[in-house]
VEXTOR-815932 format. One record per residue (C-alpha): residue number from 1; residue in one letter; x, y, z negated. Coordinates in steps of 0.25 Angstrom, whole numbers. Layout:
<rs>
+-----+---------+-------+-------+-------+
: num : residuo :  east : north :    up :
+-----+---------+-------+-------+-------+
: NUM :       A :     X :     Y :     Z :
...
+-----+---------+-------+-------+-------+
</rs>
This chain:
<rs>
+-----+---------+-------+-------+-------+
: num : residuo :  east : north :    up :
+-----+---------+-------+-------+-------+
:   1 :       X :     0 :     0 :     0 :
:   2 :       X :    11 :    10 :    -3 :
:   3 :       X :    17 :     7 :    10 :
:   4 :       X :     4 :    11 :    17 :
:   5 :       X :     3 :    23 :     9 :
:   6 :       X :    17 :    27 :    13 :
:   7 :       X :    13 :    25 :    28 :
:   8 :       X :     0 :    34 :    26 :
:   9 :       X :     9 :    45 :    20 :
:  10 :       X :    18 :    44 :    32 :
:  11 :       X :     7 :    44 :    41 :
:  12 :       X :     2 :    57 :    34 :
:  13 :       X :    15 :    63 :    36 :
:  14 :       X :    15 :    60 :    51 :
:  15 :       X :     1 :    65 :    52 :
:  16 :       X :     5 :    78 :    46 :
:  17 :       X :    17 :    79 :    55 :
:  18 :       X :     8 :    77 :    67 :
:  19 :       X :    -1 :    89 :    63 :
:  20 :       X :    10 :    98 :    63 :
:  21 :       X :    15 :   104 :    76 :
:  22 :       X :    30 :   101 :    78 :
:  23 :       X :    30 :    89 :    68 :
:  24 :       X :    29 :    75 :    73 :
:  25 :       X :    23 :    64 :    65 :
:  26 :       X :    33 :    54 :    72 :
:  27 :       X :    44 :    62 :    65 :
:  28 :       X :    38 :    58 :    52 :
:  29 :       X :    35 :    44 :    56 :
:  30 :       X :    50 :    43 :    60 :
:  31 :       X :    55 :    49 :    47 :
:  32 :       X :    46 :    40 :    38 :
:  33 :       X :    50 :    28 :    45 :
:  34 :       X :    37 :    24 :    52 :
:  35 :       X :    39 :    28 :    66 :
:  36 :       X :    44 :    15 :    72 :
:  37 :       X :    33 :     7 :    65 :
:  38 :       X :    22 :    17 :    69 :
:  39 :       X :    27 :    16 :    84 :
:  40 :       X :    27 :     1 :    84 :
:  41 :       X :    13 :     0 :    77 :
:  42 :       X :     7 :     9 :    87 :
:  43 :       X :    14 :     2 :    99 :
:  44 :       X :     8 :   -11 :    94 :
:  45 :       X :    -6 :    -7 :    99 :
:  46 :       X :    -3 :   -16 :   111 :
:  47 :       X :    -8 :   -28 :   119 :
:  48 :       X :    -5 :   -37 :   107 :
:  49 :       X :   -13 :   -29 :    98 :
:  50 :       X :   -25 :   -30 :   107 :
:  51 :       X :   -24 :   -45 :   108 :
:  52 :       X :   -23 :   -46 :    93 :
:  53 :       X :   -35 :   -38 :    91 :
:  54 :       X :   -44 :   -46 :   101 :
:  55 :       X :   -39 :   -59 :    95 :
:  56 :       X :   -44 :   -54 :    82 :
:  57 :       X :   -30 :   -55 :    76 :
:  58 :       X :   -32 :   -43 :    67 :
:  59 :       X :   -20 :   -46 :    57 :
:  60 :       X :   -10 :   -48 :    68 :
:  61 :       X :   -15 :   -35 :    74 :
:  62 :       X :   -14 :   -27 :    62 :
:  63 :       X :     0 :   -32 :    60 :
:  64 :       X :     4 :   -30 :    75 :
:  65 :       X :    -1 :   -15 :    75 :
:  66 :       X :     4 :   -12 :    61 :
:  67 :       X :   -10 :    -8 :    58 :
:  68 :       X :    -9 :    -4 :    43 :
:  69 :       X :     4 :     4 :    46 :
:  70 :       X :    -4 :    12 :    57 :
:  71 :       X :   -16 :    14 :    48 :
:  72 :       X :    -8 :    20 :    37 :
:  73 :       X :     1 :    29 :    45 :
:  74 :       X :   -11 :    34 :    54 :
:  75 :       X :   -21 :    36 :    42 :
:  76 :       X :   -10 :    45 :    36 :
:  77 :       X :    -9 :    53 :    49 :
:  78 :       X :   -24 :    55 :    51 :
:  79 :       X :   -26 :    59 :    37 :
:  80 :       X :   -14 :    69 :    38 :
:  81 :       X :   -19 :    75 :    51 :
:  82 :       X :   -33 :    77 :    46 :
:  83 :       X :   -29 :    83 :    33 :
:  84 :       X :   -17 :    92 :    37 :
:  85 :       X :   -23 :    98 :    50 :
:  86 :       X :   -31 :   108 :    43 :
:  87 :       X :   -20 :   111 :    33 :
:  88 :       X :   -10 :   113 :    43 :
:  89 :       X :   -20 :   123 :    51 :
:  90 :       X :   -21 :   131 :    38 :
:  91 :       X :    -6 :   131 :    36 :
:  92 :       X :    -2 :   135 :    50 :
:  93 :       X :   -12 :   147 :    50 :
:  94 :       X :    -7 :   152 :    36 :
:  95 :       X :     7 :   147 :    34 :
:  96 :       X :    13 :   144 :    48 :
:  97 :       X :    28 :   147 :    45 :
:  98 :       X :    28 :   139 :    32 :
:  99 :       X :    21 :   127 :    39 :
: 100 :       X :    31 :   127 :    51 :
: 101 :       X :    42 :   129 :    41 :
: 102 :       X :    39 :   116 :    34 :
: 103 :       X :    37 :   108 :    47 :
: 104 :       X :    50 :   113 :    52 :
: 105 :       X :    57 :   108 :    40 :
: 106 :       X :    50 :    94 :    42 :
: 107 :       X :    54 :    93 :    56 :
: 108 :       X :    68 :    98 :    53 :
: 109 :       X :    70 :    87 :    43 :
: 110 :       X :    64 :    77 :    53 :
: 111 :       X :    76 :    80 :    63 :
: 112 :       X :    86 :    75 :    53 :
: 113 :       X :    78 :    63 :    47 :
: 114 :       X :    74 :    58 :    61 :
: 115 :       X :    88 :    60 :    67 :
: 116 :       X :    95 :    53 :    56 :
: 117 :       X :    88 :    40 :    59 :
: 118 :       X :    96 :    39 :    72 :
: 119 :       X :   106 :    28 :    70 :
: 120 :       X :   116 :    31 :    81 :
: 121 :       X :   119 :    44 :    88 :
: 122 :       X :   124 :    43 :   102 :
: 123 :       X :   123 :    51 :   116 :
: 124 :       X :   109 :    46 :   119 :
: 125 :       X :   104 :    49 :   105 :
: 126 :       X :   110 :    63 :   105 :
: 127 :       X :   104 :    65 :   119 :
: 128 :       X :    90 :    60 :   114 :
: 129 :       X :    91 :    70 :   103 :
: 130 :       X :    94 :    82 :   112 :
: 131 :       X :    83 :    77 :   122 :
: 132 :       X :    73 :    76 :   111 :
: 133 :       X :    76 :    90 :   106 :
: 134 :       X :    75 :    96 :   120 :
: 135 :       X :    62 :    90 :   122 :
: 136 :       X :    56 :    94 :   109 :
: 137 :       X :    61 :   109 :   111 :
: 138 :       X :    55 :   109 :   125 :
: 139 :       X :    42 :   104 :   120 :
: 140 :       X :    41 :   115 :   110 :
: 141 :       X :    44 :   126 :   121 :
: 142 :       X :    32 :   121 :   129 :
: 143 :       X :    19 :   130 :   130 :
: 144 :       X :     7 :   126 :   123 :
: 145 :       X :    -5 :   121 :   132 :
: 146 :       X :   -19 :   126 :   130 :
: 147 :       X :   -29 :   119 :   122 :
: 148 :       X :   -37 :   108 :   130 :
: 149 :       X :   -48 :    99 :   124 :
: 150 :       X :   -50 :    90 :   136 :
: 151 :       X :   -52 :    75 :   133 :
: 152 :       X :   -40 :    71 :   142 :
: 153 :       X :   -31 :    82 :   137 :
: 154 :       X :   -34 :    78 :   122 :
: 155 :       X :   -30 :    64 :   125 :
: 156 :       X :   -17 :    69 :   131 :
: 157 :       X :   -15 :    77 :   118 :
: 158 :       X :   -17 :    65 :   110 :
: 159 :       X :    -7 :    56 :   118 :
: 160 :       X :     4 :    67 :   119 :
: 161 :       X :     2 :    71 :   104 :
: 162 :       X :     2 :    57 :    98 :
: 163 :       X :    15 :    54 :   106 :
: 164 :       X :    22 :    66 :   100 :
: 165 :       X :    16 :    63 :    86 :
: 166 :       X :    23 :    50 :    85 :
: 167 :       X :    36 :    55 :    92 :
: 168 :       X :    45 :    61 :    81 :
: 169 :       X :    49 :    75 :    84 :
: 170 :       X :    37 :    78 :    94 :
: 171 :       X :    25 :    84 :    87 :
: 172 :       X :    11 :    79 :    92 :
: 173 :       X :     5 :    92 :    86 :
: 174 :       X :    15 :   101 :    94 :
: 175 :       X :    12 :    93 :   107 :
: 176 :       X :    -3 :    96 :   104 :
: 177 :       X :     1 :   111 :   103 :
: 178 :       X :     8 :   110 :   117 :
: 179 :       X :    -4 :   103 :   122 :
: 180 :       X :   -13 :   114 :   117 :
: 181 :       X :   -21 :   105 :   108 :
: 182 :       X :   -15 :   106 :    94 :
: 183 :       X :   -25 :   115 :    88 :
: 184 :       X :   -37 :   108 :    95 :
: 185 :       X :   -33 :    94 :    90 :
: 186 :       X :   -25 :    95 :    77 :
: 187 :       X :   -32 :   107 :    71 :
: 188 :       X :   -46 :   108 :    76 :
: 189 :       X :   -49 :    94 :    81 :
: 190 :       X :   -43 :    87 :    68 :
: 191 :       X :   -49 :    97 :    58 :
: 192 :       X :   -63 :    97 :    64 :
: 193 :       X :   -63 :    82 :    69 :
: 194 :       X :   -66 :    86 :    83 :
: 195 :       X :   -68 :    72 :    89 :
: 196 :       X :   -69 :    76 :   103 :
: 197 :       X :   -55 :    82 :   102 :
: 198 :       X :   -49 :    71 :    93 :
: 199 :       X :   -53 :    58 :   101 :
: 200 :       X :   -46 :    61 :   114 :
: 201 :       X :   -33 :    65 :   106 :
: 202 :       X :   -34 :    52 :    98 :
: 203 :       X :   -36 :    44 :   110 :
: 204 :       X :   -24 :    50 :   117 :
: 205 :       X :   -16 :    48 :   104 :
: 206 :       X :   -19 :    33 :   103 :
: 207 :       X :   -16 :    30 :   117 :
: 208 :       X :    -3 :    39 :   117 :
: 209 :       X :     1 :    33 :   103 :
: 210 :       X :     1 :    19 :   108 :
: 211 :       X :     7 :    21 :   122 :
: 212 :       X :    18 :    30 :   116 :
: 213 :       X :    22 :    21 :   105 :
: 214 :       X :    26 :    10 :   114 :
: 215 :       X :    36 :    20 :   121 :
: 216 :       X :    41 :    26 :   108 :
: 217 :       X :    43 :    12 :   102 :
: 218 :       X :    51 :     7 :   114 :
: 219 :       X :    60 :    19 :   114 :
: 220 :       X :    62 :    19 :    99 :
: 221 :       X :    66 :     5 :    98 :
: 222 :       X :    75 :     5 :   111 :
: 223 :       X :    82 :    19 :   108 :
: 224 :       X :    79 :    22 :    94 :
: 225 :       X :    91 :    32 :    91 :
: 226 :       X :    88 :    39 :   104 :
: 227 :       X :    73 :    40 :   101 :
: 228 :       X :    75 :    45 :    87 :
: 229 :       X :    86 :    55 :    92 :
: 230 :       X :    75 :    60 :   103 :
: 231 :       X :    65 :    61 :    92 :
: 232 :       X :    74 :    69 :    83 :
: 233 :       X :    77 :    79 :    95 :
: 234 :       X :    62 :    80 :    96 :
: 235 :       X :    61 :    84 :    81 :
: 236 :       X :    72 :    94 :    82 :
: 237 :       X :    67 :   100 :    95 :
: 238 :       X :    53 :   102 :    88 :
: 239 :       X :    58 :   111 :    77 :
: 240 :       X :    56 :   123 :    85 :
: 241 :       X :    41 :   121 :    85 :
: 242 :       X :    41 :   121 :    69 :
: 243 :       X :    50 :   134 :    67 :
: 244 :       X :    42 :   141 :    57 :
: 245 :       X :    44 :   155 :    62 :
: 246 :       X :    37 :   158 :    76 :
: 247 :       X :    32 :   169 :    84 :
: 248 :       X :    20 :   166 :    92 :
: 249 :       X :    15 :   170 :   106 :
: 250 :       X :     0 :   169 :   106 :
: 251 :       X :    -9 :   167 :   119 :
: 252 :       X :   -16 :   179 :   125 :
: 253 :       X :   -26 :   180 :   136 :
: 254 :       X :   -25 :   189 :   149 :
: 255 :       X :   -29 :   201 :   141 :
: 256 :       X :   -18 :   199 :   131 :
: 257 :       X :   -27 :   196 :   119 :
: 258 :       X :   -23 :   184 :   110 :
: 259 :       X :   -30 :   171 :   113 :
: 260 :       X :   -37 :   167 :   100 :
: 261 :       X :   -42 :   153 :    96 :
: 262 :       X :   -49 :   150 :    83 :
: 263 :       X :   -46 :   165 :    79 :
: 264 :       X :   -31 :   162 :    81 :
: 265 :       X :   -21 :   167 :    92 :
: 266 :       X :   -17 :   155 :   101 :
: 267 :       X :    -2 :   153 :   101 :
: 268 :       X :     5 :   152 :   114 :
: 269 :       X :    20 :   150 :   110 :
: 270 :       X :    29 :   153 :    98 :
: 271 :       X :    44 :   156 :    96 :
: 272 :       X :    52 :   154 :    84 :
: 273 :       X :    60 :   165 :    76 :
: 274 :       X :    69 :   166 :    64 :
: 275 :       X :    63 :   175 :    53 :
: 276 :       X :    71 :   188 :    51 :
: 277 :       X :    69 :   189 :    36 :
: 278 :       X :    70 :   179 :    25 :
: 279 :       X :    56 :   181 :    18 :
: 280 :       X :    47 :   173 :    10 :
: 281 :       X :    41 :   166 :    22 :
: 282 :       X :    54 :   162 :    27 :
: 283 :       X :    59 :   157 :    13 :
: 284 :       X :    46 :   148 :    12 :
: 285 :       X :    47 :   143 :    26 :
: 286 :       X :    62 :   139 :    24 :
: 287 :       X :    58 :   132 :    11 :
: 288 :       X :    47 :   125 :    18 :
: 289 :       X :    57 :   120 :    29 :
: 290 :       X :    65 :   114 :    18 :
: 291 :       X :    53 :   107 :    12 :
: 292 :       X :    49 :   102 :    25 :
: 293 :       X :    63 :    96 :    27 :
: 294 :       X :    63 :    90 :    13 :
: 295 :       X :    49 :    84 :    16 :
: 296 :       X :    54 :    76 :    28 :
: 297 :       X :    66 :    72 :    19 :
: 298 :       X :    57 :    67 :     8 :
: 299 :       X :    48 :    59 :    19 :
: 300 :       X :    61 :    53 :    25 :
: 301 :       X :    66 :    49 :    11 :
: 302 :       X :    52 :    43 :     7 :
: 303 :       X :    51 :    35 :    20 :
: 304 :       X :    65 :    30 :    18 :
: 305 :       X :    62 :    25 :     4 :
: 306 :       X :    48 :    19 :     8 :
: 307 :       X :    55 :    11 :    19 :
: 308 :       X :    66 :     5 :    10 :
+-----+---------+-------+-------+-------+
</rs>
């Protein structure tokens, strides 16, 4: 029972990470030691699983797909998403610098704790790290698409977002921002349980998750150090998204007036800056960066003890 409680808590942490733009649930899975087991469990939804189901061999099916593990992790994730979406909306509106500072510390620590699992550094591993960093930086520089609630586009959002959610270093929430549907899906649909929005996203997520898990599992087993190095680069390259101090450029119409949505100006892009003065806000933000860093250290230490 204690083992499954730990798994639920790890799932809760993964769910929390997936709600946050710029933070990846896959990173938390890798740090807490459940990444490979999670990928293999998802991958086991295959022809053999279907045969076991129709043959009525339920016990063998449960073992084959590691069902109890999946239930524990995903129940933690679902509870986390449902409870934190509303809280994060409030925090982002009222304390954006502090929220980004804490998340920046989380991801900064993740670069070290994921990178240190690489067994042997060589040319291919270093090249993978550089490529991963470059890809993540390029993604962060892309322009945000406009919101689209069409059924097929929501399925696409589910496919792309879930793949990035389980891939350490790439944030599913940030991908949703680039696709233009973060607020529609993660804020409005989740908080208001808008089924017509959630169903196509969930459909796409299920299909994308099963398909992508096979690819990721094969690559991870065959090129483990290179894969982890690539993912570490993803994490490092995504830090720019989380930098606490940003200047925002807002969307305007042809008349030059701000485009408003739900009473708020719509952000078109943002640019980072370094604070000129060391005021109370900066001090608190720096403290939160440190707390975020320590939080990942504690999670990693907790995971290490639990697996021994």
